[in-house]
TORDOVO-981938 format. One record per residue (C-alpha): residue number from 1; x, y, z. Coordinates in steps of 0.02 Angstrom, whole numbers, plus 50000, padded with zeros to 5 digits. Layout:
N
   pos       X       Y       Z
   NUM       X       Y       Z
...
END
This chain:
361
   pos       X       Y       Z
     1   49990   49996   50007
     2   50141   50112   50035
     3   50220   50081   49857
     4   50050   50106   49786
     5   50021   50260   49865
     6   50193   50358   49854
     7   50175   50308   49654
     8   50017   50387   49633
     9   50097   50544   49709
    10   50252   50533   49602
    11   50159   50502   49446
    12   50041   50655   49475
    13   50187   50773   49504
    14   50290   50712   49366
    15   50142   50776   49247
    16   50022   50637   49246
    17   49891   50741   49303
    18   49743   50619   49267
    19   49820   50519   49411
    20   49750   50568   49590
    21   49908   50600   49680
    22   49808   50677   49818
    23   49721   50505   49846
    24   49897   50439   49902
    25   49925   50551   50028
    26   49751   50493   50109
    27   49819   50331   50103
    28   49991   50354   50172
    29   49865   50436   50332
    30   49773   50284   50356
    31   49918   50177   50343
    32   50020   50286   50468
    33   49872   50298   50600
    34   49861   50100   50594
    35   50040   50075   50612
    36   50082   50192   50761
    37   49923   50142   50853
    38   49960   49948   50820
    39   50125   49974   50891
    40   50063   50062   51055
    41   49944   49934   51083
    42   50081   49797   51067
    43   50174   49897   51193
    44   50031   49909   51309
    45   50004   49721   51304
    46   50180   49682   51330
    47   50221   49814   51473
    48   50057   49890   51527
    49   50132   50054   51500
    50   50191   50183   51379
    51   50369   50243   51347
    52   50331   50425   51293
    53   50525   50455   51286
    54   50550   50291   51182
    55   50408   50332   51067
    56   50479   50523   51015
    57   50635   50460   50996
    58   50602   50306   50874
    59   50472   50448   50779
    60   50637   50571   50782
    61   50738   50428   50720
    62   50623   50402   50568
    63   50577   50563   50515
    64   50729   50675   50560
    65   50864   50611   50454
    66   50791   50608   50283
    67   50705   50758   50324
    68   50872   50851   50364
    69   50969   50775   50227
    70   50839   50795   50081
    71   50738   50954   50134
    72   50830   51068   50271
    73   51014   51053   50221
    74   50981   51087   50040
    75   50881   51226   50081
    76   51009   51300   50177
    77   51123   51305   50039
    78   50994   51369   49915
    79   50969   51493   50035
    80   51121   51565   49999
    81   51097   51596   49811
    82   50899   51625   49811
    83   50784   51716   49921
    84   50685   51605   50054
    85   50561   51627   50184
    86   50636   51545   50329
    87   50474   51549   50434
    88   50418   51429   50294
    89   50574   51320   50300
    90   50561   51336   50507
    91   50377   51264   50459
    92   50453   51116   50373
    93   50565   51081   50515
    94   50445   51101   50657
    95   50301   51027   50583
    96   50165   51173   50555
    97   50202   51193   50352
    98   50050   51141   50314
    99   49960   51293   50403
   100   50082   51395   50308
   101   50039   51305   50150
   102   49855   51351   50150
   103   49867   51516   50052
   104   49996   51435   49940
   105   50100   51570   49962
   106   50266   51515   50036
   107   50464   51525   49991
   108   50556   51367   50005
   109   50659   51258   49903
   110   50563   51201   49741
   111   50493   51036   49769
   112   50480   51017   49964
   113   50300   51088   49964
   114   50265   50894   49993
   115   50304   50927   50179
   116   50147   50982   50223
   117   50060   50805   50246
   118   50212   50758   50365
   119   50168   50900   50470
   120   49997   50839   50494
   121   50065   50673   50536
   122   50173   50737   50667
   123   50047   50859   50748
   124   49938   50705   50768
   125   50060   50594   50838
   126   50117   50715   50956
   127   49952   50757   51021
   128   49896   50570   51015
   129   50054   50507   51110
   130   50015   50652   51263
   131   49846   50590   51273
   132   49895   50403   51260
   133   50028   50436   51406
   134   49868   50502   51507
   135   49758   50357   51463
   136   49861   50212   51509
   137   49871   50281   51689
   138   49676   50256   51674
   139   49570   50089   51713
   140   49513   50081   51513
   141   49645   50164   51396
   142   49596   50079   51243
   143   49419   50128   51272
   144   49471   50307   51285
   145   49576   50291   51141
   146   49431   50229   51033
   147   49334   50378   51085
   148   49463   50499   51048
   149   49476   50410   50858
   150   49290   50436   50842
   151   49287   50615   50920
   152   49425   50674   50776
   153   49320   50573   50643
   154   49175   50671   50687
   155   49244   50838   50722
   156   49362   50826   50564
   157   49205   50782   50447
   158   49093   50922   50522
   159   49255   51042   50506
   160   49256   51018   50319
   161   49057   51039   50308
   162   49071   51201   50415
   163   49217   51278   50317
   164   49134   51236   50148
   165   48965   51307   50182
   166   49063   51461   50263
   167   49159   51508   50095
   168   49317   51433   50139
   169   49437   51396   50001
   170   49486   51223   49946
   171   49668   51243   50001
   172   49595   51275   50192
   173   49510   51119   50188
   174   49632   51017   50084
   175   49793   51068   50201
   176   49714   51091   50384
   177   49749   50974   50524
   178   49576   50997   50576
   179   49502   50946   50416
   180   49625   50806   50359
   181   49646   50704   50536
   182   49511   50600   50508
   183   49600   50471   50397
   184   49730   50446   50515
   185   49599   50410   50660
   186   49508   50295   50539
   187   49689   50197   50550
   188   49679   50212   50732
   189   49502   50117   50736
   190   49573   49981   50616
   191   49715   49953   50728
   192   49598   49937   50889
   193   49488   49822   50787
   194   49630   49702   50749
   195   49694   49705   50926
   196   49510   49665   50985
   197   49493   49534   50845
   198   49678   49446   50913
   199   49614   49437   51098
   200   49456   49365   51056
   201   49537   49248   50926
   202   49655   49201   51070
   203   49509   49161   51198
   204   49407   49071   51066
   205   49416   48881   51060
   206   49400   48782   50889
   207   49393   48818   50722
   208   49210   48850   50677
   209   49208   49007   50786
   210   49127   49184   50722
   211   49300   49242   50739
   212   49353   49115   50607
   213   49213   49152   50495
   214   49237   49343   50502
   215   49427   49318   50475
   216   49383   49215   50315
   217   49241   49338   50254
   218   49361   49499   50274
   219   49503   49409   50168
   220   49371   49378   50033
   221   49380   49490   49856
   222   49225   49558   49898
   223   49308   49680   50030
   224   49440   49712   49900
   225   49285   49748   49761
   226   49203   49856   49903
   227   49360   49954   49923
   228   49397   49986   49737
   229   49219   50034   49704
   230   49214   50170   49847
   231   49392   50228   49800
   232   49334   50247   49617
   233   49170   50339   49655
   234   49283   50465   49769
   235   49372   50505   49589
   236   49219   50508   49476
   237   49089   50609   49587
   238   49132   50774   49532
   239   48996   50870   49643
   240   49110   51007   49733
   241   49015   50993   49887
   242   49058   50800   49903
   243   49233   50838   49842
   244   49264   50953   49982
   245   49187   50849   50109
   246   49146   50650   50079
   247   49276   50630   49971
   248   49414   50614   50106
   249   49306   50496   50205
   250   49283   50384   50043
   251   49469   50355   50015
   252   49503   50349   50196
   253   49364   50195   50218
   254   49424   50110   50051
   255   49612   50120   50115
   256   49538   50045   50295
   257   49455   49897   50201
   258   49621   49847   50096
   259   49713   49835   50277
   260   49579   49751   50343
   261   49565   49623   50188
   262   49758   49598   50220
   263   49743   49556   50402
   264   49577   49460   50364
   265   49684   49309   50263
   266   49700   49386   50076
   267   49604   49243   50008
   268   49512   49234   49833
   269   49574   49258   49643
   270   49596   49425   49654
   271   49677   49434   49823
   272   49808   49289   49782
   273   49848   49383   49629
   274   49856   49551   49710
   275   49977   49455   49833
   276   50098   49403   49713
   277   50114   49578   49636
   278   50137   49643   49813
   279   50277   49508   49835
   280   50387   49575   49706
   281   50555   49624   49758
   282   50516   49812   49665
   283   50354   49834   49754
   284   50435   49789   49915
   285   50571   49916   49885
   286   50463   50054   49840
   287   50363   50003   49984
   288   50524   50025   50112
   289   50580   50180   50042
   290   50416   50263   50012
   291   50461   50401   50150
   292   50620   50454   50057
   293   50553   50440   49895
   294   50408   50559   49938
   295   50531   50682   50012
   296   50660   50683   49853
   297   50548   50659   49699
   298   50478   50827   49675
   299   50620   50899   49701
   300   50715   50804   49576
   301   50550   50847   49467
   302   50580   51032   49482
   303   50757   51025   49452
   304   50748   50938   49299
   305   50624   51076   49225
   306   50758   51189   49143
   307   50816   51011   49050
   308   50657   50933   49007
   309   50583   51113   48954
   310   50536   51075   48763
   311   50539   50890   48784
   312   50385   50767   48732
   313   50264   50752   48876
   314   50300   50566   48888
   315   50486   50585   48901
   316   50469   50723   49042
   317   50355   50600   49141
   318   50469   50458   49121
   319   50618   50550   49163
   320   50535   50626   49321
   321   50471   50462   49375
   322   50631   50352   49363
   323   50738   50484   49420
   324   50636   50562   49555
   325   50598   50375   49618
   326   50784   50326   49605
   327   50843   50477   49708
   328   50708   50426   49846
   329   50777   50240   49836
   330   50956   50305   49857
   331   50915   50430   50005
   332   50824   50269   50092
   333   50991   50164   50065
   334   51099   50296   50120
   335   51016   50388   50243
   336   50852   50281   50324
   337   50944   50106   50328
   338   51105   50146   50402
   339   51005   50223   50550
   340   50896   50066   50552
   341   51059   49957   50582
   342   51121   50074   50726
   343   50953   50051   50814
   344   50960   49874   50812
   345   51146   49874   50860
   346   51092   49977   51019
   347   50942   49865   51049
   348   51064   49727   51050
   349   51172   49811   51158
   350   51034   49857   51287
   351   50962   49680   51281
   352   51141   49607   51312
   353   51176   49734   51463
   354   51004   49699   51524
   355   51058   49511   51523
   356   51207   49529   51593
   357   51127   49632   51756
   358   51008   49491   51779
   359   51028   49338   51716
   360   50879   49258   51767
   361   50762   49387   51664
END
């Protein structure tokens, strides 16, 4: 899903405007909400607590190295020769850039505007981690998280409707944290559903249980077809009110259904064919490198414009896709992967130190 989402964005920015690149961002939001919440819930099951310091450290090690190398450092160099708005650049570094970009009047390194979506994600995680830190000290933290997710969804949908009817711009609705957090919260609900299903499955005995039947149904092709129908409908319906309000909801629900389908067994002819595609090394590579690709691709595409001006459009698109994606993959290999290996070494050292201090642990 990460591979598909990032390539929607890359193809759109490369010049294939018919490709709905914005939907790729919504898919990313749902995936991120699911993954982060799943990790929080697993930590709760293992330790009955939440290490907020460790959470922020992990997020920093994931987000900042590529951001600094791909966006911030080149911006500093670019700023020596061209005029930049350093408040806008600070917004990219400190995750409030989406609010700066609402009127599209920003002055940053060409191609780095994509950081707006990263800002929404990080604002969400900073807030949710704080609330989760408080919730785990209560009696029913999981219920509290579920209520919080539903509240965000309802408020997000209402915010879009209110803003639309009050005459707000499309950019205000598209780039606002309040209007776009719904997709992340839907990912949170999917993680909560998955936890609940796992716990009930462990408690159930026998194969022919309701859990088994539900798992079998969720893995059917019907779930994929439903997700595809919702997604295509969100693109085909051109009514302005729908596009500014329910379009985002339909795309987020479609992405959530695909995640649930994968967790539900991924059975059926269509599912098996899709699984074979997802197991391709190229697809997995694109998924692993999706964050760096997202950050780097548009910078490369903008840098190519003086060279590609006048070339046939298909050539421009192919060059943008190949070079933009390739730059992102190189950044993943040279920046993200060394950080991952360093974290693994630190984890192994900490585990060895713990064992040495307490051999019976």
